[in-house]
C-alpha positions as CSV (number, residue, x, y, z in Angstrom):
1,M,-7.5,-55.2,39.8
2,G,-10.9,-56.5,40.5
3,N,-13.8,-56.1,38.1
4,P,-16.8,-54.7,40.0
5,S,-19.3,-55.7,37.3
6,S,-21.9,-58.3,38.0
7,V,-21.4,-61.8,36.4
8,L,-25.2,-62.1,36.2
9,D,-25.6,-58.8,34.3
10,E,-22.9,-59.9,31.9
11,L,-24.6,-63.2,31.2
12,L,-28.0,-61.6,30.7
13,E,-26.4,-59.1,28.3
14,V,-25.1,-61.8,26.0
15,L,-28.1,-64.0,26.5
16,P,-31.1,-61.7,26.8
17,S,-33.6,-64.5,26.3
18,L,-32.7,-65.8,29.8
19,R,-35.3,-65.0,32.5
20,P,-34.0,-64.8,36.1
21,Q,-35.9,-66.5,38.9
22,M,-36.0,-66.2,42.6
23,Y,-34.3,-68.8,44.8
24,F,-34.0,-69.3,48.6
25,K,-30.6,-69.7,50.0
26,T,-31.2,-73.3,51.1
27,S,-32.5,-74.1,47.6
28,L,-29.2,-72.9,46.1
29,T,-27.3,-75.0,48.7
30,A,-29.3,-78.1,47.6
31,L,-28.7,-77.4,43.9
32,S,-25.0,-76.8,44.5
33,H,-24.6,-80.0,46.4
34,A,-26.5,-81.9,43.6
35,M,-24.1,-80.5,41.0
36,E,-21.1,-81.4,43.1
37,D,-22.4,-84.9,43.8
38,Q,-22.9,-85.4,40.1
39,V,-19.2,-84.7,39.6
40,L,-18.2,-86.9,42.5
41,A,-20.3,-89.8,41.2
42,G,-19.3,-89.4,37.5
43,N,-16.4,-90.7,35.5
44,E,-15.3,-87.5,33.7
45,Q,-13.0,-84.6,34.7
46,P,-15.1,-81.4,34.2
47,L,-14.3,-77.7,34.6
48,M,-15.6,-76.4,38.0
49,I,-15.8,-72.7,39.0
50,A,-17.3,-71.8,42.4
51,S,-17.8,-68.3,43.8
52,F,-18.5,-68.3,47.6
53,Q,-19.0,-64.5,48.4
54,Q,-17.0,-64.8,51.6
55,E,-14.3,-67.1,52.9
56,R,-16.5,-68.2,55.9
57,F,-19.0,-69.7,53.4
58,Y,-16.2,-71.6,51.6
59,R,-14.8,-73.0,54.9
60,Q,-18.1,-75.0,55.3
61,E,-17.6,-76.7,51.9
62,A,-13.8,-76.9,51.8
63,H,-13.8,-80.7,52.5
64,R,-16.0,-81.3,49.4
65,Y,-13.7,-79.3,47.1
66,L,-10.7,-81.2,48.3
67,R,-12.4,-84.3,47.2
68,L,-13.5,-82.7,43.9
69,A,-9.8,-81.6,43.3
70,E,-8.8,-85.2,43.4
71,I,-11.1,-86.0,40.5
72,T,-10.4,-83.0,38.2
73,P,-7.5,-80.6,38.0
74,Q,-9.6,-77.8,36.7
75,V,-11.2,-76.5,40.0
76,Y,-11.3,-72.8,40.7
77,V,-12.7,-71.3,44.0
78,L,-13.3,-67.6,44.3
79,A,-14.0,-65.7,47.6
80,A,-13.4,-62.3,49.1
81,A,-9.9,-61.7,50.4
82,D,-9.6,-62.6,54.1
83,T,-7.0,-63.4,56.7
84,Q,-6.9,-67.1,55.8
85,F,-8.1,-67.0,52.2
86,A,-5.5,-65.9,49.6
87,D,-4.4,-66.8,46.1
88,S,-2.9,-70.3,46.1
89,H,-2.6,-73.5,44.2
90,G,-0.8,-76.8,44.3
91,A,-1.0,-77.5,48.1
92,A,-4.8,-77.6,48.2
93,A,-4.9,-79.3,44.7
94,H,-7.3,-76.6,43.5
95,E,-6.9,-72.9,42.7
96,T,-8.1,-70.2,45.1
97,I,-8.7,-66.7,43.8
98,A,-9.2,-63.9,46.3
99,F,-11.2,-61.0,44.8
100,N,-11.5,-57.4,46.1
101,S,-14.2,-56.4,48.5
102,D,-15.6,-53.9,46.0
103,D,-16.2,-56.6,43.4
104,A,-19.8,-57.4,42.6
105,L,-18.9,-61.1,43.4
106,V,-19.3,-60.3,47.1
107,H,-23.1,-60.3,46.5
108,E,-23.2,-63.2,44.1
109,W,-23.3,-67.0,44.3
110,H,-21.9,-69.0,41.3
111,L,-21.2,-72.6,40.5
112,V,-20.4,-73.8,36.9
113,V,-19.8,-77.4,36.0
114,L,-18.7,-78.0,32.4
115,G,-17.9,-81.5,31.1
116,Q,-18.4,-83.6,28.1
117,E,-21.4,-85.6,29.4
118,Y,-22.7,-83.3,32.2
119,T,-23.1,-79.5,32.3
120,A,-24.9,-77.2,34.8
121,C,-24.5,-73.7,36.0
122,L,-25.9,-71.6,38.9
123,I,-25.4,-67.8,38.4
124,C,-27.2,-65.8,41.2
125,R,-27.1,-62.4,42.9
126,E,-28.4,-61.7,46.4
127,H,-31.7,-59.9,46.3
128,H,-31.7,-57.0,48.8
129,Q,-35.1,-55.7,49.9
130,S,-35.6,-52.1,51.1
131,S,-37.0,-53.2,54.5
132,A,-36.2,-52.1,58.0
133,K,-36.0,-55.7,59.0
134,Q,-33.4,-56.7,56.3
135,P,-30.2,-57.9,57.9
136,K,-27.4,-55.4,57.8
137,I,-24.3,-56.2,55.7
138,L,-21.1,-55.7,57.7
139,S,-17.8,-55.5,55.7
140,G,-19.6,-56.9,52.6
141,A,-20.7,-60.0,54.4
142,P,-24.4,-60.9,54.4
143,A,-26.0,-62.5,57.4
144,L,-26.2,-66.3,57.6
145,D,-30.0,-66.4,57.3
146,Q,-31.9,-69.3,55.7
147,S,-34.5,-66.9,54.4
148,R,-32.1,-64.9,52.3
149,R,-33.2,-64.7,48.6
150,F,-31.2,-64.7,45.4
151,E,-32.2,-63.9,41.8
152,G,-30.5,-65.6,38.9
153,I,-30.2,-68.5,36.5
154,W,-30.0,-72.3,37.1
155,T,-29.8,-74.4,34.0
156,L,-28.4,-77.6,32.5
157,D,-28.2,-75.9,29.0
158,R,-24.7,-76.3,27.7
159,H,-24.6,-73.1,25.7
160,V,-25.5,-71.0,28.9
161,C,-23.0,-73.0,30.9
162,E,-20.3,-72.2,28.4
163,R,-21.1,-68.5,28.4
164,A,-21.0,-68.4,32.2
165,A,-17.7,-70.3,32.2
166,Q,-16.2,-67.9,29.7
167,I,-17.2,-64.8,31.9
168,L,-15.8,-66.4,35.1
169,L,-12.6,-67.5,33.5
170,Q,-12.0,-64.0,32.3
171,R,-12.6,-62.7,35.8
172,I,-10.1,-65.3,37.2
173,G,-7.6,-64.1,34.6
174,S,-7.9,-60.5,35.7
175,Y,-7.0,-61.5,39.3
176,R,-4.5,-64.3,38.6
177,S,-2.2,-63.5,35.7
178,D,0.0,-66.4,36.8
179,L,-2.9,-68.8,35.9
180,A,-3.0,-67.5,32.3
181,Q,-1.6,-70.8,30.8
182,K,-4.0,-73.0,32.9
183,V,-7.0,-70.8,32.1
184,S,-6.1,-70.9,28.3
185,A,-5.9,-74.7,28.6
186,A,-9.4,-74.8,30.2
187,Q,-10.8,-72.6,27.5
188,A,-9.3,-74.7,24.7
189,Q,-10.6,-77.9,26.3
190,F,-14.1,-77.0,27.5
191,L,-15.2,-74.0,25.4
192,P,-16.0,-74.4,21.7
193,T,-13.7,-72.7,19.1
194,G,-14.9,-69.2,18.3
195,L,-16.9,-68.7,21.5
196,L,-14.5,-66.0,22.7
197,E,-14.8,-64.0,19.5
198,D,-18.6,-64.5,19.1
199,S,-20.4,-62.2,21.6
200,S,-23.6,-61.9,19.7
201,P,-26.6,-61.4,22.0
202,D,-28.9,-63.4,19.7
203,D,-27.8,-66.9,20.8
204,E,-30.7,-69.3,21.3
205,V,-31.1,-70.9,24.6
206,A,-32.4,-74.5,24.6
207,E,-35.4,-75.4,26.7
208,A,-34.5,-76.8,30.1
209,S,-35.2,-80.4,30.9
210,P,-38.8,-80.8,32.2
211,F,-37.6,-83.2,34.8
212,A,-35.0,-80.7,36.1
213,Q,-37.5,-77.8,36.1
214,R,-39.9,-80.0,38.1
215,L,-37.2,-80.9,40.5
216,V,-36.3,-77.2,41.1
217,T,-39.9,-76.3,41.5
218,Y,-40.3,-79.1,44.1
219,V,-37.2,-78.0,46.0
220,Q,-38.4,-74.4,45.9
221,A,-41.9,-75.3,47.2
222,S,-40.5,-77.5,49.9
223,Q,-38.1,-74.7,50.9
224,Y,-41.0,-72.2,51.0
225,K,-42.9,-74.3,53.4
226,L,-39.8,-74.8,55.6
227,L,-39.1,-71.1,55.6
228,K,-42.7,-70.3,56.4
229,A,-42.6,-72.7,59.4
230,Y,-39.2,-71.3,60.4
231,K,-40.6,-67.7,60.4
232,T,-43.6,-68.8,62.4
233,M,-41.5,-70.5,65.0
234,A,-39.1,-67.5,65.1
235,A,-42.0,-65.1,65.5
236,Q,-43.5,-67.3,68.3
237,E,-40.1,-67.5,70.0
238,S,-39.7,-63.7,69.8
239,R,-43.2,-63.2,71.3
240,E,-42.5,-65.7,74.1
241,R,-39.2,-63.9,74.8
242,L,-41.0,-60.6,75.0
243,I,-43.6,-62.0,77.4
244,N,-40.9,-63.6,79.5
245,S,-38.9,-60.4,79.7
246,I,-42.0,-58.4,80.9
247,T,-42.9,-61.2,83.4
248,A,-39.3,-61.1,84.7
249,A,-39.5,-57.3,85.1
250,I,-42.8,-57.8,87.1
251,R,-41.2,-60.3,89.4
252,Q,-38.2,-58.1,90.0
253,S,-40.0,-54.8,90.6
254,L,-43.3,-53.8,92.1
255,N,-43.0,-50.3,90.6
256,P,-45.4,-49.9,87.6
257,T,-43.2,-47.1,86.3
258,E,-40.2,-49.5,85.8
259,V,-42.4,-52.2,84.3
260,F,-44.1,-49.8,81.9
261,A,-40.7,-48.5,80.8
262,I,-39.5,-52.0,80.0
263,A,-42.7,-53.1,78.3
264,T,-42.8,-49.9,76.1
265,H,-39.3,-50.5,74.9
266,E,-39.6,-54.2,74.3
267,L,-43.0,-54.0,72.7
268,G,-42.0,-51.1,70.5
269,Q,-39.1,-53.0,69.1
270,Q,-41.1,-56.2,68.5
271,I,-44.1,-54.6,66.7
272,N,-43.5,-52.9,63.4
273,A,-45.0,-49.6,64.5
274,C,-43.6,-46.0,64.5
275,R,-44.6,-45.2,68.1
276,C,-45.6,-47.2,71.2
277,I,-47.0,-45.5,74.3
278,I,-48.4,-46.9,77.6
279,Y,-50.3,-44.8,80.1
280,R,-52.5,-45.3,83.2
281,S,-56.1,-44.2,83.1
282,S,-59.5,-44.8,84.7
283,R,-63.1,-44.3,83.8
284,R,-63.0,-40.7,85.2
285,S,-59.7,-39.7,83.5
286,T,-60.1,-36.6,81.2
287,S,-56.5,-36.5,80.1
288,V,-53.1,-38.1,80.9
289,D,-49.5,-37.1,80.6
290,I,-47.3,-39.4,78.5
291,H,-44.4,-40.8,80.5
292,H,-43.6,-44.0,78.6
293,E,-42.8,-44.0,74.9
294,F,-40.9,-45.9,72.3
295,R,-40.6,-44.3,68.8
296,Q,-38.6,-44.6,65.6
297,P,-35.9,-42.0,65.1
298,N,-37.8,-40.0,62.5
299,V,-41.0,-39.8,64.6
300,D,-41.8,-36.8,66.8
301,P,-41.8,-37.6,70.5
302,L,-45.0,-37.6,72.6
303,K,-43.2,-38.0,75.9
304,G,-44.2,-35.2,78.3
305,Q,-47.3,-34.2,76.2
306,T,-50.8,-34.2,77.6
307,W,-53.0,-36.8,75.8
308,P,-56.7,-36.1,75.7
309,L,-59.1,-38.8,76.8
310,L,-62.5,-37.1,77.4
311,D,-62.8,-35.9,73.7
312,N,-61.1,-39.0,72.4
313,P,-63.8,-41.3,70.8
314,L,-61.3,-44.2,70.5
315,F,-60.5,-44.1,74.2
316,Q,-64.1,-43.8,75.1
317,Q,-64.9,-46.9,73.0
318,V,-62.2,-48.8,74.7
319,K,-63.5,-47.7,78.1
320,N,-67.0,-48.7,77.3
321,D,-66.4,-52.0,75.4
322,R,-63.3,-53.2,77.2
323,E,-61.9,-54.5,73.9
324,S,-59.0,-53.7,71.6
325,I,-59.8,-51.5,68.6
326,T,-57.9,-50.3,65.5
327,H,-58.3,-47.2,63.4
328,I,-56.8,-46.3,60.0
329,V,-57.2,-42.7,58.8
330,T,-57.2,-43.8,55.2
331,P,-59.2,-46.7,53.8
332,P,-59.4,-49.7,54.0
333,T,-60.9,-49.6,57.5
334,P,-60.5,-52.9,59.4
335,S,-63.2,-54.5,61.5
336,K,-63.9,-53.0,64.9
337,S,-62.5,-49.7,63.6
338,K,-63.9,-46.5,65.0
339,K,-64.6,-44.0,62.2
340,L,-63.7,-40.4,63.0
341,S,-65.2,-37.4,61.4
342,D,-62.9,-34.8,59.8
343,N,-63.9,-32.2,62.4
344,S,-63.3,-34.4,65.4
345,P,-60.8,-33.0,67.9
346,I,-58.9,-36.3,67.9
347,H,-58.7,-36.1,64.1
348,T,-56.9,-32.7,64.5
349,L,-54.6,-34.3,67.0
350,F,-53.8,-37.2,64.7
351,Q,-52.9,-34.6,62.0
352,K,-50.7,-32.8,64.4
353,W,-48.7,-35.9,65.3
354,D,-48.9,-37.4,61.8
355,I,-50.8,-40.5,63.0
356,R,-52.2,-42.5,60.1
357,A,-53.2,-45.6,62.0
358,C,-53.5,-46.6,65.7
359,L,-54.1,-49.7,67.8
360,L,-55.6,-49.3,71.3
361,V,-55.4,-52.3,73.8
362,P,-56.9,-51.7,77.3
363,L,-55.3,-52.9,80.5
364,I,-58.2,-54.6,82.2
365,Y,-58.4,-56.4,85.6
366,Q,-61.8,-57.7,86.7
367,D,-63.7,-55.3,84.5
368,R,-61.6,-52.4,85.9
369,L,-59.8,-50.1,83.4
370,L,-56.2,-49.6,84.5
371,G,-54.6,-48.1,81.4
372,V,-54.1,-48.4,77.7
373,I,-51.4,-49.5,75.2
374,E,-51.3,-47.4,72.0
375,L,-49.4,-48.2,68.9
376,H,-49.2,-45.7,66.0
377,Q,-48.3,-45.9,62.4
378,C,-47.0,-42.7,60.8
379,Q,-46.3,-43.8,57.3
380,T,-48.0,-42.3,54.3
381,L,-49.7,-45.6,53.5
382,P,-50.5,-47.4,56.7
383,Q,-50.9,-51.2,56.8
384,P,-53.8,-53.1,58.5
385,W,-52.8,-54.4,61.9
386,N,-51.5,-58.0,61.9
387,K,-53.7,-60.3,64.0
388,N,-50.7,-61.9,65.6
389,D,-49.4,-58.5,66.6
390,I,-52.7,-57.7,68.2
391,R,-52.8,-60.9,70.1
392,L,-49.2,-60.2,71.3
393,V,-50.1,-56.7,72.5
394,E,-53.2,-58.2,74.3
395,A,-50.9,-60.7,76.0
396,V,-48.6,-58.0,77.1
397,A,-51.6,-55.9,78.4
398,A,-52.7,-58.9,80.5
399,Q,-49.3,-59.1,82.1
400,L,-49.2,-55.3,82.7
401,S,-52.6,-55.4,84.3
402,V,-51.3,-58.0,86.8
403,A,-48.3,-55.8,87.5
404,V,-50.5,-52.8,88.2
405,I,-52.7,-54.7,90.6
406,Q,-49.7,-56.2,92.4
407,A,-48.2,-52.8,92.8
408,E,-51.4,-51.4,94.2
409,A,-51.8,-54.3,96.6
410,Y,-48.2,-53.8,97.8
411,A,-48.9,-50.0,98.2
412,N,-52.0,-50.8,100.2
413,L,-50.1,-53.3,102.3
414,E,-47.5,-50.7,103.1
415,N,-50.2,-48.2,104.0
416,L,-51.8,-50.7,106.3
417,N,-48.4,-51.5,107.9
418,Q,-47.9,-47.7,108.4
419,Q,-51.3,-47.5,110.0
420,L,-50.5,-50.5,112.3
421,E,-47.3,-48.8,113.3
422,A,-49.2,-45.6,114.0
423,L,-51.7,-47.5,116.1
424,D,-48.9,-49.2,118.0
425,R,-47.3,-45.8,118.7
426,T,-50.7,-44.4,119.8
427,R,-51.1,-47.3,122.1
428,S,-47.7,-46.8,123.6
429,N,-48.2,-43.1,124.0
430,L,-51.7,-43.7,125.5
431,I,-50.3,-46.0,128.1
432,A,-47.3,-43.7,128.9
433,I,-49.4,-40.4,129.0
434,T,-52.4,-41.8,130.9
435,G,-50.1,-43.5,133.4
436,H,-48.2,-40.3,134.0
437,E,-51.2,-37.9,133.9
438,L,-53.4,-40.1,136.1
439,R,-50.8,-41.2,138.6
440,T,-49.6,-37.7,139.5
441,P,-53.1,-36.2,140.4
442,L,-54.2,-39.4,142.0
443,S,-51.1,-39.4,144.2
444,T,-51.7,-35.7,145.2
445,I,-55.4,-36.3,146.0
446,R,-54.5,-39.3,148.1
447,V,-51.8,-37.5,150.1
448,C,-54.2,-34.5,150.7
449,L,-57.1,-36.7,151.9
450,E,-54.8,-38.9,154.0
451,S,-53.3,-35.8,155.6
452,I,-56.8,-34.3,156.4
453,F,-58.0,-37.7,157.8
454,T,-54.9,-38.4,159.9
455,E,-54.4,-34.8,161.2
456,P,-57.7,-33.8,162.9
457,D,-55.9,-30.9,164.6
458,M,-54.7,-29.5,161.2
459,P,-55.1,-25.7,161.1
460,L,-58.1,-24.6,159.0
461,E,-55.9,-22.7,156.6
462,M,-53.8,-25.7,155.8
463,R,-56.9,-27.9,155.5
464,N,-58.3,-25.5,152.9
465,V,-55.0,-25.6,150.9
466,M,-55.2,-29.4,150.9
467,L,-58.8,-29.5,149.7
468,Q,-58.1,-26.9,147.0
469,T,-55.1,-28.9,145.8
470,A,-57.2,-32.1,145.7
471,L,-60.0,-30.2,143.8
472,E,-57.6,-28.8,141.2
473,D,-56.1,-32.3,140.5
474,S,-59.5,-33.8,140.2
475,E,-60.4,-31.2,137.6
476,R,-57.2,-32.1,135.8
477,M,-58.2,-35.7,135.7
478,Q,-61.6,-34.8,134.5
479,S,-60.1,-32.7,131.7
480,L,-57.9,-35.7,130.7
481,V,-60.9,-38.1,130.5
482,Q,-63.0,-35.4,128.7
483,D,-60.3,-35.1,126.0
484,F,-60.3,-38.8,125.4
485,L,-64.0,-38.9,125.1
486,T,-64.1,-35.9,122.9
487,L,-61.5,-37.2,120.4
488,S,-63.3,-40.6,120.4
489,R,-66.6,-39.0,119.5
490,L,-65.0,-36.8,116.8
491,E,-63.1,-39.7,115.1
492,S,-66.1,-42.0,115.2
493,G,-68.4,-39.3,113.6
494,R,-70.9,-39.3,116.5
495,I,-71.1,-35.5,116.7
496,E,-74.2,-33.7,115.6
497,W,-73.1,-30.3,114.4
498,N,-75.3,-27.3,115.0
499,L,-74.2,-25.0,112.2
500,E,-75.3,-21.4,112.2
501,S,-74.2,-17.9,111.4
502,L,-71.8,-16.7,114.1
503,S,-69.8,-13.6,115.1
504,L,-66.2,-14.6,115.4
505,S,-65.4,-11.7,117.8
506,E,-68.1,-13.1,120.2
507,C,-66.6,-16.6,120.0
508,I,-63.2,-15.1,120.9
509,A,-64.6,-13.2,123.8
510,L,-66.3,-16.4,125.2
511,A,-63.1,-18.4,124.8
512,L,-61.1,-15.7,126.7
513,S,-63.7,-15.3,129.5
514,S,-64.1,-19.0,130.1
515,R,-60.4,-19.7,130.6
516,K,-58.4,-20.0,133.8
517,T,-55.1,-18.6,132.7
518,A,-51.7,-17.9,134.2
519,H,-50.8,-14.3,135.0
520,H,-48.7,-13.8,131.9
521,C,-51.7,-14.9,129.7
522,S,-54.2,-12.5,131.2
523,N,-53.6,-9.9,128.5
524,I,-54.0,-11.3,125.1
525,A,-54.2,-8.8,122.2
526,V,-57.2,-9.3,119.9
527,N,-57.2,-7.8,116.4
528,C,-60.7,-8.5,114.9
529,P,-62.0,-6.0,112.3
530,D,-65.4,-4.5,113.0
531,N,-66.6,-5.3,109.5
532,L,-65.6,-9.0,109.6
533,P,-68.4,-11.1,108.0
534,L,-70.2,-13.7,110.0
535,I,-68.9,-17.3,109.9
536,R,-70.8,-20.5,109.6
537,G,-70.1,-23.2,112.2
538,D,-71.0,-24.7,115.5
539,G,-70.3,-22.0,118.2
540,E,-69.7,-24.4,121.0
541,W,-67.0,-26.3,119.1
542,I,-65.4,-23.1,117.7
543,V,-65.0,-21.8,121.2
544,E,-63.5,-25.2,122.2
545,V,-60.9,-24.8,119.4
546,L,-60.0,-21.2,120.4
547,T,-59.7,-22.3,124.1
548,K,-57.4,-25.2,123.3
549,V,-55.2,-23.2,120.9
550,L,-54.9,-20.4,123.5
551,D,-54.1,-22.9,126.3
552,N,-51.4,-24.4,124.1
553,A,-49.9,-20.9,123.4
554,C,-49.9,-20.1,127.1
555,K,-48.3,-23.4,128.0
556,F,-45.3,-22.7,125.9
557,T,-44.7,-19.0,126.6
558,S,-43.2,-17.2,129.6
559,S,-43.9,-13.9,131.2
560,N,-41.7,-12.1,128.8
561,D,-43.6,-13.4,125.7
562,S,-46.7,-12.1,124.1
563,I,-49.9,-13.7,122.6
564,S,-52.2,-12.2,120.0
565,I,-55.3,-13.2,118.0
566,D,-55.8,-11.9,114.4
567,A,-58.7,-12.4,112.1
568,T,-58.9,-11.6,108.4
569,V,-60.9,-12.5,105.3
570,Q,-59.2,-14.9,102.9
571,D,-60.3,-15.6,99.3
572,E,-63.7,-13.9,100.0
573,T,-65.1,-17.3,101.2
574,L,-63.1,-18.0,104.3
575,V,-62.2,-16.2,107.5
576,K,-58.6,-16.9,108.7
577,V,-57.9,-16.9,112.4
578,S,-54.3,-16.7,113.7
579,V,-53.1,-17.3,117.3
580,N,-49.6,-16.0,117.5
581,D,-47.1,-16.3,120.3
582,T,-43.4,-15.5,120.8
583,G,-42.7,-18.5,122.9
584,R,-40.8,-21.8,122.5
585,G,-41.5,-22.4,118.9
586,I,-41.6,-25.6,116.8
587,E,-38.9,-27.2,114.7
588,P,-40.0,-26.9,110.9
589,E,-40.0,-30.7,110.4
590,R,-42.5,-31.1,113.3
591,L,-45.1,-28.6,112.1
592,E,-47.4,-31.4,110.8
593,T,-46.6,-33.8,113.6
594,V,-48.0,-31.5,116.3
595,F,-51.5,-32.3,115.1
596,E,-51.1,-36.0,115.7
597,R,-52.7,-37.7,118.7
598,F,-50.6,-37.9,121.9
599,Y,-47.8,-35.8,120.3
600,Q,-45.5,-34.4,123.0
601,E,-42.8,-32.0,122.1
602,E,-40.4,-33.2,124.8
603,G,-41.5,-36.8,124.8
604,A,-44.2,-38.6,126.8
605,L,-42.2,-38.8,130.1
606,R,-39.5,-36.1,129.7
607,R,-41.7,-33.0,129.4
608,S,-41.7,-30.1,131.7
609,V,-45.2,-29.0,130.8
610,G,-48.3,-31.1,131.4
611,G,-50.9,-32.2,129.0
612,T,-52.2,-35.2,127.0
613,G,-51.0,-34.2,123.5
614,L,-54.6,-34.4,122.3
615,G,-55.5,-30.6,122.1
616,L,-54.4,-29.9,118.6
617,A,-55.5,-33.3,117.3
618,I,-59.0,-32.4,118.6
619,C,-58.8,-28.9,117.0
620,R,-58.0,-30.5,113.6
621,Q,-61.0,-32.8,113.8
622,I,-63.3,-29.9,114.7
623,I,-62.1,-27.5,112.0
624,E,-62.0,-30.0,109.1
625,A,-65.5,-31.2,110.0
626,Q,-66.8,-27.7,109.6
627,G,-65.2,-27.1,106.2
628,G,-62.0,-25.4,107.3
629,K,-58.3,-26.1,107.5
630,I,-55.7,-25.8,110.4
631,W,-51.9,-25.6,110.2
632,A,-48.9,-24.3,112.1
633,I,-46.1,-21.9,111.2
634,S,-42.8,-21.6,113.1
635,K,-39.2,-20.7,112.1
636,G,-37.8,-23.0,114.8
637,K,-36.8,-23.2,118.4
638,D,-37.5,-20.0,120.5
639,Q,-38.9,-18.1,117.5
640,G,-42.6,-18.3,118.4
641,T,-45.5,-20.2,116.8
642,Q,-48.5,-19.3,114.8
643,I,-51.5,-21.6,114.7
644,N,-53.8,-20.7,111.8
645,F,-57.2,-22.1,110.9
646,T,-60.0,-21.1,108.5
647,L,-63.8,-21.2,108.7
648,P,-66.3,-20.6,105.9
649,I,-68.1,-17.3,105.7
650,A,-71.9,-17.6,106.2
651,T,-73.8,-17.1,102.9
652,Q,-76.2,-14.6,104.4
653,S,-73.3,-12.4,105.4
654,S,-71.8,-12.0,102.0
655,S,-72.9,-8.4,101.9
656,A,-71.3,-5.9,104.3
657,K,-72.8,-5.9,107.8
658,T,-72.2,-3.7,110.9
659,P,-71.3,-5.2,114.3
660,G,-74.7,-4.4,115.6
661,Q,-76.3,-6.8,113.2
662,T,-74.5,-9.8,114.7
663,K,-74.5,-8.9,118.4
664,G,-76.0,-11.4,120.7
665,R,-76.1,-14.3,118.2
666,T,-73.8,-16.5,120.3
667,S,-74.4,-15.0,123.7
668,S,-77.8,-16.5,123.7
669,K,-76.3,-19.9,123.4
670,S,-75.1,-21.7,126.4
671,V,-71.5,-22.7,125.8
672,K,-69.8,-25.3,128.1
673,I,-66.0,-25.3,127.9
674,S,-63.8,-28.0,129.3
675,V,-60.3,-26.7,129.9
């Protein structure tokens, strides 16, 4: 059975005057090698007892102990039981003792050399700190880390070495009863008579050699410098790895969401903070939704929450100064820290989310604020922010700023490509439509005029038919050219709008009277309430919209279909006009496309109905320029279409008015309609 007690505790119990010291792992390695080298270089055969915690540590020194076993037969090696390490003797020329995994030896490091001329002992226990960054111990095996620390005793005092040898020999005897005779021989040879019976805790401990103490101090100081340099290099390597990972993410993806998600996770793991969030913002942002967050398991999540910016003095300072700032709720307050009053809204927010300290680093590109990285501490006693950590976050912020700008540039490039594609389609449609629409009437006019010129004896009735046909096709060409010119003027902003208060019913009447419609479109139902308020707009252009929408409805309806115009008040500030038909209808996915330039439902050259495809595009330009909106509604093919548009109500007509108050407002205006 293994004894779980600590050898160091037993030694301090019998020698309370001993004062444990702290040693680095590499310092213990150097001291152990010095003690072993003294045996290898000497002429005597001492007692040697070594405890290696784990077999894997012993394997690194196994060749040295084979040499030591050639010098002295009293060599004992202890380590935790493992697949290749077990109790043995004879073949290896030294004794191996496998102890249980629950024995305190698994956390201790011992080496005792006891001879006639030279004695030394090293009795240490690993010092475990309660830190989140402390390496985890798996199956009782601590990590192979040069910065591991041990507390214990190193001395050349013979009396201490004898006490340590006594305790370890007893521990060996508890595991290896078969070594009882050999252990008894060691005790008789190397331990003074009566030491086993005398366990008085009042034994005096001789002062250690000044030279040895200075040597240990020198080794410890040198090791401290080495470990400090090692930690600095490890921290620098970790930071460079973080920057490289974020840079690689930027190269692989032009999506800021993916880059922010990677940066939040990597940065949150690297910095000793409870929470890390990254969000986009601008000078005009009043609040932002948190989408990217890294947090410790015991910290409440902010993801999905709305984070205030307008009433946030910390964000406002970052926005104005374009510099990183820190804030600690409790003193001490670091430099560049924004002090918050207890009644500040952000102070209440910090209390709600248990934020005791925060670091804000802006994402800046050419003096433009793109976003912010925030780190939070939620411990009861927050620590001042490390300067190296702040520089690391600022380096990450610089990389993220580049990522955001690259993503925006790519999005703008895609938008420009889409515009170029749209322009190319417009050019193709323009060539196809104008070629078709101009060639047909020109051919008809040419045939009619040639017939009149070559047939002087043509009957008068036939001559009149030819002239009427040529006149109608010339008007068709004029309408085509007029539509091109109208759309060009609207898109270039060269229209001077003559806005005034108008009666919508009169505009509808003018649109109906100025049209030359087919027989099935001669009866259009108009549902316009008598108490409809006046609208504000340019009468000529409103009549133009009504005319083109009605022409469009007539074009795609047959004699069995019906057309109606309805007008209602919407939201007390707008009048909604609906032109309904029961004709051909529009597929739902094309309801927005019909307002594009040169759109043809049946294709530019396969359509059965004439037209340039500019009518609804012109209507959208006119309505939106006058503060309204236009859209289409249809359930699909052969289910009719509803074209809706809104116009603002005139301010002077906000109170109820009778029809007589508005009569004659638009009739006095000369309206020229091109159909």
